[in-house]
N, CA and C atoms as an extended XYZ file, in Angstrom:
522
Properties=species:S:1:pos:R:3:atomname:S:1:resname:S:1:resid:I:1 pbc="F F F"
N       -48.315      -25.514       26.602 N   MET     1
C       -49.267      -24.674       25.553 CA  MET     1
C       -50.384      -25.995       25.390 C   MET     1
N       -51.713      -25.634       25.498 N   SER     2
C       -52.482      -26.811       25.070 CA  SER     2
C       -52.941      -26.540       23.470 C   SER     2
N       -53.046      -27.677       23.006 N   ASP     3
C       -53.743      -27.850       21.610 CA  ASP     3
C       -55.301      -27.636       21.469 C   ASP     3
N       -55.970      -27.604       22.859 N   GLN     4
C       -57.480      -27.639       22.760 CA  GLN     4
C       -58.004      -26.100       22.657 C   GLN     4
N       -58.517      -25.724       21.811 N   PRO     5
C       -58.934      -24.239       21.447 CA  PRO     5
C       -59.553      -23.567       23.071 C   PRO     5
N       -59.462      -22.436       22.871 N   SER     6
C       -60.187      -21.888       24.011 CA  SER     6
C       -61.879      -21.959       23.782 C   SER     6
N       -62.867      -21.439       24.713 N   MET     7
C       -64.061      -21.435       24.422 CA  MET     7
C       -64.310      -20.249       23.410 C   MET     7
N       -63.624      -19.114       23.520 N   PRO     8
C       -63.555      -17.846       22.575 CA  PRO     8
C       -63.285      -18.221       21.195 C   PRO     8
N       -62.675      -19.277       21.167 N   GLU     9
C       -62.379      -19.360       19.479 CA  GLU     9
C       -63.113      -20.794       18.646 C   GLU     9
N       -63.758      -21.378       19.965 N   TYR    10
C       -64.886      -22.146       19.611 CA  TYR    10
C       -66.210      -21.449       19.179 C   TYR    10
N       -66.304      -20.248       19.800 N   VAL    11
C       -67.386      -19.520       19.514 CA  VAL    11
C       -67.199      -18.966       18.482 C   VAL    11
N       -65.799      -18.023       18.116 N   GLU    12
C       -65.593      -17.611       16.939 CA  GLU    12
C       -65.902      -18.490       15.794 C   GLU    12
N       -65.506      -19.798       15.770 N   SER    13
C       -65.830      -20.691       14.489 CA  SER    13
C       -67.011      -20.997       14.514 C   SER    13
N       -68.058      -21.182       15.283 N   ALA    14
C       -69.522      -21.435       15.359 CA  ALA    14
C       -70.028      -20.324       14.579 C   ALA    14
N       -69.692      -19.065       14.982 N   GLN    15
C       -70.207      -17.811       14.441 CA  GLN    15
C       -69.928      -17.795       12.816 C   GLN    15
N       -68.484      -18.046       12.643 N   THR    16
C       -68.242      -17.790       11.075 CA  THR    16
C       -68.862      -19.029       10.451 C   THR    16
N       -69.275      -20.386       11.106 N   ILE    17
C       -69.505      -21.432       10.205 CA  ILE    17
C       -71.230      -21.141        9.981 C   ILE    17
N       -71.739      -20.691       10.903 N   LEU    18
C       -73.344      -20.188       10.857 CA  LEU    18
C       -73.401      -19.297       10.324 C   LEU    18
N       -72.703      -18.230       10.263 N   GLY    19
C       -72.704      -16.894        9.353 CA  GLY    19
C       -72.894      -17.566        7.759 C   GLY    19
N       -71.800      -18.385        7.570 N   ASP    20
C       -71.404      -18.774        6.292 CA  ASP    20
C       -72.758      -19.624        5.655 C   ASP    20
N       -73.373      -20.543        6.577 N   LEU    21
C       -74.470      -21.291        6.357 CA  LEU    21
C       -75.591      -20.391        5.768 C   LEU    21
N       -76.039      -19.525        6.680 N   LEU    22
C       -76.817      -18.381        6.496 CA  LEU    22
C       -76.888      -17.369        5.220 C   LEU    22
N       -75.449      -17.284        4.992 N   ARG    23
C       -75.356      -16.453        3.870 CA  ARG    23
C       -75.601      -17.189        2.676 C   ARG    23
N       -75.341      -18.581        2.630 N   LEU    24
C       -75.709      -19.365        1.434 CA  LEU    24
C       -77.006      -19.658        1.356 C   LEU    24
N       -77.614      -19.467        2.379 N   SER    25
C       -79.311      -19.702        2.432 CA  SER    25
C       -79.779      -18.370        2.038 C   SER    25
N       -79.086      -17.264        1.609 N   GLU    26
C       -79.513      -16.109        1.436 CA  GLU    26
C       -80.242      -15.424        2.577 C   GLU    26
N       -79.709      -15.480        4.002 N   PHE    27
C       -80.095      -14.515        4.902 CA  PHE    27
C       -79.323      -13.434        4.941 C   PHE    27
N       -79.119      -12.728        3.991 N   GLU    28
C       -78.060      -11.632        4.470 CA  GLU    28
C       -78.201      -10.895        5.341 C   GLU    28
N       -79.456      -10.537        6.129 N   ASP    29
C       -79.565       -9.849        7.042 CA  ASP    29
C       -79.409      -10.139        8.400 C   ASP    29
N       -79.339      -11.356        8.780 N   ALA    30
C       -79.024      -12.328        9.849 CA  ALA    30
C       -77.960      -11.547       10.718 C   ALA    30
N       -78.360      -11.300       12.054 N   ARG    31
C       -77.215      -11.115       12.737 CA  ARG    31
C       -77.447      -12.257       13.939 C   ARG    31
N       -76.162      -12.460       14.540 N   LEU    32
C       -76.110      -13.401       15.671 CA  LEU    32
C       -75.479      -12.950       16.987 C   LEU    32
N       -76.390      -13.274       18.035 N   GLU    33
C       -76.464      -12.950       19.476 CA  GLU    33
C       -75.585      -14.315       19.942 C   GLU    33
N       -74.654      -14.329       20.852 N   THR    34
C       -73.824      -15.492       21.185 CA  THR    34
C       -73.605      -15.267       22.843 C   THR    34
N       -74.269      -16.379       23.371 N   LYS    35
C       -73.649      -16.581       25.059 CA  LYS    35
C       -73.072      -17.971       25.265 C   LYS    35
N       -72.073      -18.442       26.422 N   VAL    36
C       -71.837      -19.254       26.597 CA  VAL    36
C       -72.556      -20.003       28.157 C   VAL    36
N       -72.677      -20.999       27.930 N   GLU    37
C       -73.713      -21.328       29.298 CA  GLU    37
C       -73.281      -22.649       29.833 C   GLU    37
N       -73.007      -23.293       30.484 N   ASP    38
C       -72.870      -24.636       31.257 CA  ASP    38
C       -71.854      -25.399       30.016 C   ASP    38
N       -70.871      -24.944       29.441 N   GLY    39
C       -70.234      -25.291       28.449 CA  GLY    39
C       -70.870      -25.331       26.859 C   GLY    39
N       -71.740      -24.972       26.751 N   GLN    40
C       -72.664      -24.831       25.458 CA  GLN    40
C       -72.527      -23.471       24.932 C   GLN    40
N       -72.531      -23.480       23.435 N   ILE    41
C       -72.823      -22.125       23.138 CA  ILE    41
C       -74.213      -22.162       22.681 C   ILE    41
N       -74.939      -20.985       22.845 N   PHE    42
C       -76.095      -20.437       22.703 CA  PHE    42
C       -76.076      -19.486       21.721 C   PHE    42
N       -76.585      -19.831       20.476 N   ILE    43
C       -76.766      -18.315       19.587 CA  ILE    43
C       -78.150      -18.304       18.825 C   ILE    43
N       -78.577      -16.993       18.977 N   GLN    44
C       -79.809      -16.689       18.613 CA  GLN    44
C       -79.450      -15.664       17.365 C   GLN    44
N       -80.310      -16.035       16.187 N   ILE    45
C       -80.088      -15.592       15.093 CA  ILE    45
C       -81.233      -14.551       15.106 C   ILE    45
N       -81.087      -13.094       14.514 N   VAL    46
C       -81.597      -12.432       14.475 CA  VAL    46
C       -82.025      -11.759       13.421 C   VAL    46
N       -83.259      -11.933       12.639 N   THR    47
C       -83.658      -11.610       11.255 CA  THR    47
C       -85.224      -11.226       11.068 C   THR    47
N       -85.291      -10.472       10.071 N   ALA    48
C       -86.599      -10.156        9.849 CA  ALA    48
C       -87.411      -11.377        8.966 C   ALA    48
N       -86.797      -12.264        8.611 N   ASP    49
C       -87.212      -13.397        7.969 CA  ASP    49
C       -86.982      -14.605        9.150 C   ASP    49
N       -87.278      -14.740       10.339 N   ALA    50
C       -87.014      -15.691       11.433 CA  ALA    50
C       -88.095      -16.687       11.101 C   ALA    50
N       -89.032      -16.693       10.594 N   GLY    51
C       -90.136      -17.625        9.992 CA  GLY    51
C       -89.780      -18.339        9.349 C   GLY    51
N       -88.805      -18.105        8.349 N   ARG    52
C       -87.957      -18.784        7.453 CA  ARG    52
C       -87.351      -19.743        7.983 C   ARG    52
N       -86.319      -19.231        8.972 N   ILE    53
C       -85.181      -19.726        9.540 CA  ILE    53
C       -85.898      -21.029       10.161 C   ILE    53
N       -86.560      -20.611       11.163 N   ILE    54
C       -87.507      -21.618       11.899 CA  ILE    54
C       -88.064      -22.887       10.972 C   ILE    54
N       -89.051      -22.545       10.159 N   GLY    55
C       -89.510      -23.558        9.285 CA  GLY    55
C       -90.691      -24.416        9.883 C   GLY    55
N       -91.141      -25.139        9.284 N   ARG    56
C       -92.491      -25.870        9.721 CA  ARG    56
C       -91.805      -27.032       10.942 C   ARG    56
N       -92.496      -26.701       11.734 N   THR    57
C       -91.944      -27.295       13.156 CA  THR    57
C       -90.768      -27.440       13.401 C   THR    57
N       -90.128      -26.280       13.303 N   ALA    58
C       -88.889      -26.173       13.443 CA  ALA    58
C       -87.661      -26.992       12.951 C   ALA    58
N       -88.399      -27.650       11.867 N   GLN    59
C       -87.488      -28.694       10.876 CA  GLN    59
C       -86.001      -27.895       10.185 C   GLN    59
N       -86.404      -26.673        9.943 N   THR    60
C       -85.239      -25.884        9.221 CA  THR    60
C       -84.239      -25.438       10.408 C   THR    60
N       -84.719      -25.048       11.611 N   LEU    61
C       -83.959      -24.634       12.764 CA  LEU    61
C       -83.005      -25.708       13.036 C   LEU    61
N       -83.872      -27.020       13.182 N   ASP    62
C       -83.109      -27.958       13.788 CA  ASP    62
C       -82.213      -28.382       12.453 C   ASP    62
N       -82.198      -28.405       11.436 N   ALA    63
C       -81.110      -28.692       10.371 CA  ALA    63
C       -80.144      -27.975       10.533 C   ALA    63
N       -80.193      -26.562       10.767 N   ILE    64
C       -79.271      -25.701       10.779 CA  ILE    64
C       -78.607      -25.793       12.029 C   ILE    64
N       -79.108      -26.045       12.836 N   GLN    65
C       -78.455      -26.439       14.337 CA  GLN    65
C       -77.485      -27.897       14.087 C   GLN    65
N       -77.917      -28.890       13.424 N   PHE    66
C       -77.357      -30.056       13.328 CA  PHE    66
C       -76.312      -29.780       12.438 C   PHE    66
N       -76.233      -29.032       11.249 N   LEU    67
C       -75.255      -28.942       10.196 CA  LEU    67
C       -74.099      -28.116       10.963 C   LEU    67
N       -74.421      -27.137       12.037 N   LEU    68
C       -73.354      -26.437       12.722 CA  LEU    68
C       -72.681      -27.221       13.358 C   LEU    68
N       -73.443      -28.026       14.225 N   ASN    69
C       -72.691      -29.055       15.093 CA  ASN    69
C       -71.457      -30.197       14.522 C   ASN    69
N       -72.263      -30.411       13.337 N   ARG    70
C       -71.363      -31.399       12.363 CA  ARG    70
C       -70.043      -30.919       11.947 C   ARG    70
N       -70.326      -29.467       11.526 N   LEU    71
C       -68.968      -28.818       10.627 CA  LEU    71
C       -68.095      -28.327       12.047 C   LEU    71
N       -68.605      -28.132       13.100 N   LEU    72
C       -67.691      -27.690       14.068 CA  LEU    72
C       -67.280      -28.805       14.659 C   LEU    72
N       -67.644      -30.104       14.773 N   SER    73
C       -66.876      -31.187       15.264 CA  SER    73
C       -65.926      -31.954       14.287 C   SER    73
N       -66.103      -31.524       13.037 N   ARG    74
C       -65.239      -32.552       11.976 CA  ARG    74
C       -63.908      -31.215       12.070 C   ARG    74
N       -64.032      -29.787       12.446 N   LYS    75
C       -63.038      -29.011       12.602 CA  LYS    75
C       -62.142      -29.266       14.038 C   LYS    75
N       -62.978      -29.582       15.056 N   TYR    76
C       -62.428      -29.813       16.546 CA  TYR    76
C       -62.890      -31.137       16.935 C   TYR    76
N       -61.914      -31.708       17.419 N   GLU    77
C       -62.420      -33.262       17.794 CA  GLU    77
C       -63.048      -33.084       18.716 C   GLU    77
N       -63.186      -32.187       20.123 N   ASP    78
C       -63.661      -31.988       21.472 CA  ASP    78
C       -64.574      -30.803       21.426 C   ASP    78
N       -65.577      -30.582       20.344 N   SER    79
C       -66.297      -29.442       20.261 CA  SER    79
C       -67.374      -29.118       21.025 C   SER    79
N       -67.542      -28.030       21.739 N   PRO    80
C       -69.034      -27.953       22.583 CA  PRO    80
C       -70.173      -27.844       21.628 C   PRO    80
N       -71.189      -28.182       22.302 N   TYR    81
C       -72.557      -28.295       21.467 CA  TYR    81
C       -73.087      -26.946       21.335 C   TYR    81
N       -73.787      -26.686       20.117 N   CYS    82
C       -74.175      -25.296       19.657 CA  CYS    82
C       -75.618      -25.493       19.838 C   CYS    82
N       -76.559      -24.622       20.357 N   VAL    83
C       -77.857      -24.432       20.548 CA  VAL    83
C       -78.399      -23.065       19.456 C   VAL    83
N       -78.979      -23.436       18.622 N   VAL    84
C       -79.270      -22.365       17.410 CA  VAL    84
C       -80.832      -22.112       17.662 C   VAL    84
N       -81.064      -20.957       17.693 N   ASP    85
C       -82.460      -20.299       17.882 CA  ASP    85
C       -82.657      -19.202       17.514 C   ASP    85
N       -84.000      -18.794       16.654 N   ALA    86
C       -84.559      -17.963       15.972 CA  ALA    86
C       -85.707      -17.115       17.094 C   ALA    86
N       -85.855      -15.832       17.004 N   GLU    87
C       -86.714      -15.141       17.654 CA  GLU    87
C       -87.383      -15.960       19.045 C   GLU    87
N       -86.488      -16.561       19.740 N   HIS    88
C       -86.545      -17.271       20.789 CA  HIS    88
C       -87.430      -18.178       20.939 C   HIS    88
N       -87.521      -18.910       19.524 N   TYR    89
C       -88.462      -19.919       18.950 CA  TYR    89
C       -88.570      -20.917       20.659 C   TYR    89
N       -87.202      -21.333       20.485 N   ARG    90
C       -87.082      -22.596       21.373 CA  ARG    90
C       -87.367      -22.241       22.847 C   ARG    90
N       -87.235      -21.221       23.461 N   GLU    91
C       -87.543      -20.598       24.323 CA  GLU    91
C       -89.228      -20.961       24.837 C   GLU    91
N       -89.839      -20.318       23.669 N   GLN    92
C       -91.164      -20.397       23.762 CA  GLN    92
C       -91.849      -21.516       23.553 C   GLN    92
N       -91.143      -22.328       22.784 N   ARG    93
C       -91.574      -23.898       22.706 CA  ARG    93
C       -91.369      -24.769       24.103 C   ARG    93
N       -90.258      -24.342       24.604 N   ARG    94
C       -89.997      -24.954       25.947 CA  ARG    94
C       -91.086      -24.473       27.103 C   ARG    94
N       -91.730      -23.333       26.785 N   GLY    95
C       -92.474      -22.883       27.856 CA  GLY    95
C       -93.936      -23.729       27.500 C   GLY    95
N       -94.314      -23.708       26.562 N   LYS    96
C       -95.124      -24.560       25.855 CA  LYS    96
C       -95.389      -25.878       26.270 C   LYS    96
N       -94.364      -26.525       26.175 N   LEU    97
C       -94.335      -28.112       26.304 CA  LEU    97
C       -94.321      -28.434       28.052 C   LEU    97
N       -93.994      -27.299       28.649 N   LEU    98
C       -94.059      -27.606       30.032 CA  LEU    98
C       -95.179      -27.656       30.670 C   LEU    98
N       -95.907      -26.505       29.845 N   ALA    99
C       -97.554      -26.111       30.186 CA  ALA    99
C       -98.221      -27.498       29.744 C   ALA    99
N       -98.037      -28.029       28.577 N   ASP   100
C       -98.606      -29.018       28.013 CA  ASP   100
C       -98.723      -30.472       28.954 C   ASP   100
N       -96.916      -30.360       29.395 N   ALA   101
C       -96.489      -31.496       30.342 CA  ALA   101
C       -97.510      -31.417       31.797 C   ALA   101
N       -97.680      -30.246       32.198 N   ASN   102
C       -98.361      -30.181       33.629 CA  ASN   102
C      -100.035      -30.220       33.218 C   ASN   102
N      -100.396      -29.975       32.273 N   GLU   103
C      -101.633      -30.119       32.030 CA  GLU   103
C      -102.049      -31.582       31.911 C   GLU   103
N      -101.009      -32.465       31.314 N   ALA   104
C      -101.334      -33.849       31.097 CA  ALA   104
C      -100.796      -34.320       32.352 C   ALA   104
N       -99.871      -34.171       33.483 N   LEU   105
C       -99.688      -34.432       34.544 CA  LEU   105
C      -101.055      -34.554       35.433 C   LEU   105
N      -101.607      -33.113       35.475 N   ALA   106
C      -103.207      -33.107       36.008 CA  ALA   106
C      -103.917      -34.077       35.843 C   ALA   106
N      -104.118      -34.387       34.280 N   ARG   107
C      -105.166      -35.000       33.791 CA  ARG   107
C      -104.909      -36.605       34.291 C   ARG   107
N      -103.272      -37.107       34.449 N   VAL   108
C      -103.179      -38.437       34.608 CA  VAL   108
C      -103.378      -38.592       35.786 C   VAL   108
N      -103.106      -37.556       37.047 N   ARG   109
C      -102.927      -38.005       38.534 CA  ARG   109
C      -104.769      -37.826       38.497 C   ARG   109
N      -105.706      -37.128       37.898 N   GLN   110
C      -107.266      -36.981       38.325 CA  GLN   110
C      -107.756      -38.281       37.682 C   GLN   110
N      -107.482      -38.662       36.442 N   THR   111
C      -108.080      -39.755       35.992 CA  THR   111
C      -107.501      -41.212       36.241 C   THR   111
N      -106.263      -41.287       36.422 N   GLY   112
C      -105.402      -42.632       36.572 CA  GLY   112
C      -105.266      -43.208       34.796 C   GLY   112
N      -105.603      -42.511       34.044 N   ASN   113
C      -105.269      -43.000       32.658 CA  ASN   113
C      -104.303      -42.412       32.283 C   ASN   113
N      -103.278      -43.190       31.389 N   PRO   114
C      -102.039      -42.546       30.556 CA  PRO   114
C      -102.747      -41.424       29.651 C   PRO   114
N      -101.542      -40.424       29.494 N   TRP   115
C      -101.869      -39.615       28.514 CA  TRP   115
C      -100.721      -39.805       27.577 C   TRP   115
N      -100.936      -39.679       26.037 N   ARG   116
C      -100.074      -39.652       24.816 CA  ARG   116
C       -99.681      -38.106       24.430 C   ARG   116
N       -98.738      -37.826       24.773 N   MET   117
C       -98.411      -36.476       24.044 CA  MET   117
C       -98.574      -36.483       22.661 C   MET   117
N       -98.603      -35.386       21.848 N   PRO   118
C       -98.564      -35.806       20.152 CA  PRO   118
C       -97.106      -35.753       19.984 C   PRO   118
N       -96.583      -36.154       18.699 N   PRO   119
C       -95.438      -36.731       18.440 CA  PRO   119
C       -94.427      -35.518       18.588 C   PRO   119
N       -93.068      -35.880       19.145 N   LEU   120
C       -91.985      -34.766       19.469 CA  LEU   120
C       -91.062      -35.199       18.676 C   LEU   120
N       -89.946      -34.344       18.493 N   ASN   121
C       -88.578      -34.591       18.299 CA  ASN   121
C       -87.884      -34.819       19.868 C   ASN   121
N       -86.488      -35.617       19.394 N   SER   122
C       -86.148      -36.163       20.622 CA  SER   122
C       -85.668      -34.755       21.620 C   SER   122
N       -85.286      -33.778       21.338 N   MET   123
C       -85.146      -32.751       22.297 CA  MET   123
C       -85.985      -32.312       23.051 C   MET   123
N       -87.693      -31.916       22.360 N   GLU   124
C       -88.827      -31.896       22.669 CA  GLU   124
C       -89.159      -32.930       23.945 C   GLU   124
N       -88.652      -34.041       23.473 N   ARG   125
C       -88.959      -35.379       24.412 CA  ARG   125
C       -88.495      -35.507       25.625 C   ARG   125
N       -87.131      -35.060       25.622 N   ARG   126
C       -86.052      -34.488       26.655 CA  ARG   126
C       -86.506      -33.713       27.912 C   ARG   126
N       -87.076      -32.591       27.384 N   ILE   127
C       -87.743      -31.362       27.965 CA  ILE   127
C       -88.940      -32.124       29.137 C   ILE   127
N       -89.758      -32.873       28.469 N   ILE   128
C       -90.653      -33.553       29.065 CA  ILE   128
C       -90.398      -34.581       29.961 C   ILE   128
N       -89.478      -35.559       29.707 N   HIS   129
C       -88.971      -36.510       30.663 CA  HIS   129
C       -88.128      -35.685       31.902 C   HIS   129
N       -87.192      -34.725       31.287 N   GLN   130
C       -86.627      -33.983       32.373 CA  GLN   130
C       -87.590      -33.168       33.327 C   GLN   130
N       -88.700      -32.692       32.917 N   ALA   131
C       -89.481      -31.633       33.721 CA  ALA   131
C       -90.683      -32.751       34.739 C   ALA   131
N       -90.695      -34.244       34.398 N   LEU   132
C       -91.414      -35.074       35.021 CA  LEU   132
C       -90.708      -36.017       35.942 C   LEU   132
N       -89.148      -35.980       35.638 N   LYS   133
C       -88.805      -37.089       36.214 CA  LYS   133
C       -88.372      -37.065       37.664 C   LYS   133
N       -88.791      -36.022       38.629 N   ASP   134
C       -88.893      -35.856       39.763 CA  ASP   134
C       -90.376      -36.115       40.697 C   ASP   134
N       -91.010      -36.781       39.858 N   CYS   135
C       -92.414      -37.274       39.980 CA  CYS   135
C       -92.816      -38.398       40.665 C   CYS   135
N       -92.585      -38.707       41.990 N   PRO   136
C       -92.440      -40.450       42.171 CA  PRO   136
C       -93.677      -40.987       41.848 C   PRO   136
N       -94.900      -40.350       41.680 N   ASP   137
C       -96.057      -41.185       41.163 CA  ASP   137
C       -96.214      -40.979       39.544 C   ASP   137
N       -95.125      -40.565       39.059 N   ILE   138
C       -95.411      -40.562       37.631 CA  ILE   138
C       -94.492      -41.124       36.747 C   ILE   138
N       -94.675      -41.841       35.855 N   HIS   139
C       -93.557      -42.614       34.815 CA  HIS   139
C       -93.684      -42.227       33.275 C   HIS   139
N       -92.797      -41.794       32.712 N   THR   140
C       -92.823      -41.502       31.360 CA  THR   140
C       -91.938      -42.202       30.367 C   THR   140
N       -92.531      -42.564       29.083 N   GLN   141
C       -91.734      -43.473       27.966 CA  GLN   141
C       -91.919      -42.873       26.937 C   GLN   141
N       -91.133      -43.264       26.154 N   SER   142
C       -91.251      -42.656       24.603 CA  SER   142
C       -91.715      -43.864       23.784 C   SER   142
N       -92.754      -43.783       22.829 N   GLU   143
C       -93.161      -44.718       21.755 CA  GLU   143
C       -93.647      -44.246       21.020 C   GLU   143
N       -93.606      -45.095       19.649 N   ASP   144
C       -94.431      -45.142       18.356 CA  ASP   144
C       -93.611      -43.914       17.628 C   ASP   144
N       -92.719      -44.564       16.861 N   GLU   145
C       -91.936      -43.556       16.138 CA  GLU   145
C       -92.814      -43.159       14.824 C   GLU   145
N       -92.675      -42.086       14.380 N   ASP   146
C       -93.511      -41.679       12.944 CA  ASP   146
C       -92.825      -41.832       12.039 C   ASP   146
N       -93.084      -41.167       10.583 N   SER   147
C       -92.360      -41.457        9.402 CA  SER   147
C       -91.166      -40.222        9.542 C   SER   147
N       -91.435      -39.266       10.474 N   GLU   148
C       -90.600      -38.338       10.422 CA  GLU   148
C       -89.249      -38.608       11.749 C   GLU   148
N       -89.406      -39.510       12.162 N   GLY   149
C       -88.488      -39.989       13.223 CA  GLY   149
C       -89.011      -39.488       14.791 C   GLY   149
N       -90.126      -38.865       14.820 N   ARG   150
C       -90.655      -38.359       15.904 CA  ARG   150
C       -91.271      -39.301       16.843 C   ARG   150
N       -91.463      -39.534       18.214 N   LYS   151
C       -91.706      -40.411       19.275 CA  LYS   151
C       -92.920      -39.426       19.987 C   LYS   151
N       -93.846      -40.283       20.365 N   ARG   152
C       -94.728      -39.477       21.486 CA  ARG   152
C       -94.343      -39.921       22.955 C   ARG   152
N       -94.467      -39.043       23.674 N   VAL   153
C       -94.054      -39.551       25.346 CA  VAL   153
C       -95.673      -39.902       25.986 C   VAL   153
N       -95.323      -40.678       26.611 N   VAL   154
C       -96.461      -41.445       27.456 CA  VAL   154
C       -96.263      -40.901       28.433 C   VAL   154
N       -97.145      -40.231       29.502 N   ILE   155
C       -97.250      -39.886       30.761 CA  ILE   155
C       -98.408      -41.002       31.638 C   ILE   155
N       -97.863      -41.809       32.502 N   SER   156
C       -98.820      -42.533       33.332 CA  SER   156
C       -98.593      -42.454       34.845 C   SER   156
N       -99.544      -42.863       35.557 N   LEU   157
C       -99.001      -43.235       36.980 CA  LEU   157
C       -98.179      -44.393       37.332 C   LEU   157
N       -97.356      -44.273       37.936 N   SER   158
C       -96.128      -45.273       38.527 CA  SER   158
C       -97.043      -46.674       39.038 C   SER   158
N       -96.615      -47.486       39.061 N   ASP   159
C       -97.264      -48.878       39.516 CA  ASP   159
C       -97.661      -48.543       40.840 C   ASP   159
N       -96.838      -47.948       41.532 N   ASP   160
C       -96.923      -47.803       43.031 CA  ASP   160
C       -97.979      -46.663       43.553 C   ASP   160
N       -98.512      -46.109       42.516 N   PHE   161
C       -99.786      -44.908       42.899 CA  PHE   161
C      -101.091      -45.350       42.156 C   PHE   161
N      -101.659      -44.947       43.073 N   GLN   162
C      -103.406      -45.030       42.378 CA  GLN   162
C      -103.888      -43.878       42.376 C   GLN   162
N      -104.879      -43.804       41.097 N   ALA   163
C      -105.620      -42.709       40.827 CA  ALA   163
C      -106.270      -42.200       42.251 C   ALA   163
N      -106.077      -40.603       42.416 N   GLY   164
C      -106.786      -40.186       43.407 CA  GLY   164
C      -105.946      -39.807       44.429 C   GLY   164
N      -105.097      -40.745       44.640 N   ALA   165
C      -104.143      -40.737       46.014 CA  ALA   165
C      -103.274      -39.154       45.872 C   ALA   165
N      -102.835      -38.779       47.273 N   ALA   166
C      -102.440      -37.431       47.410 CA  ALA   166
C      -100.998      -37.548       46.556 C   ALA   166
N      -101.246      -36.753       45.572 N   ALA   167
C       -99.867      -36.725       44.588 CA  ALA   167
C       -99.194      -35.279       44.974 C   ALA   167
N       -97.779      -35.561       44.370 N   PRO   168
C       -96.931      -34.275       44.646 CA  PRO   168
C       -97.630      -32.986       43.844 C   PRO   168
N       -97.156      -31.913       43.856 N   PRO   169
C       -97.625      -30.780       43.277 CA  PRO   169
C       -96.854      -30.929       41.915 C   PRO   169
N       -97.580      -30.169       40.831 N   PRO   170
C       -97.043      -30.128       39.465 CA  PRO   170
C       -95.613      -29.959       39.033 C   PRO   170
N       -95.141      -30.284       38.402 N   ALA   171
C       -93.474      -29.956       37.626 CA  ALA   171
C       -93.347      -28.600       37.525 C   ALA   171
N       -92.322      -28.109       38.014 N   GLN   172
C       -92.154      -26.881       37.815 CA  GLN   172
C       -90.856      -26.447       36.922 C   GLN   172
N       -90.903      -25.279       36.016 N   PRO   173
C       -89.831      -24.955       35.081 CA  PRO   173
C       -88.800      -24.939       35.502 C   PRO   173
N       -87.730      -25.298       34.638 N   GLU   174
C       -86.210      -25.417       35.117 CA  GLU   174
C       -85.857      -24.245       35.183 C   GLU   174
């Protein structure tokens, strides 16, 4: 018999912890929809007050997700990562980031000049880096941390490519 909890036990614990956090934050009407994918737990918060849960630039949502993962990791040594979302904000934000990255990609390929994205948190930067990693003519890097810990992704042509040369097609959403 294994001491390691099963995924349903992790899910139940994550739902209990998140439910308690939301109740303490006075989100009495919140309902949780959970799915497990690739070893991660995805929890969608359904509430009439989703804007308050998301917060300005998703800071509240990120804080709730951080607390949930921190509390779950204190309970279980090897707990799965939980992604918390509300009103499908993270999905919509991902789509916007990919569209912005493709627009910047086209601009960089056309002009040959680097493009600096606005300041992004680490999860958002990862989306950009992952989306453009298979473009052999493009190089991405993070730079310039701001006071809130966000950095910019700089998209530029690789040293091996010149502006105007035949380039691969835009990055595709995953």
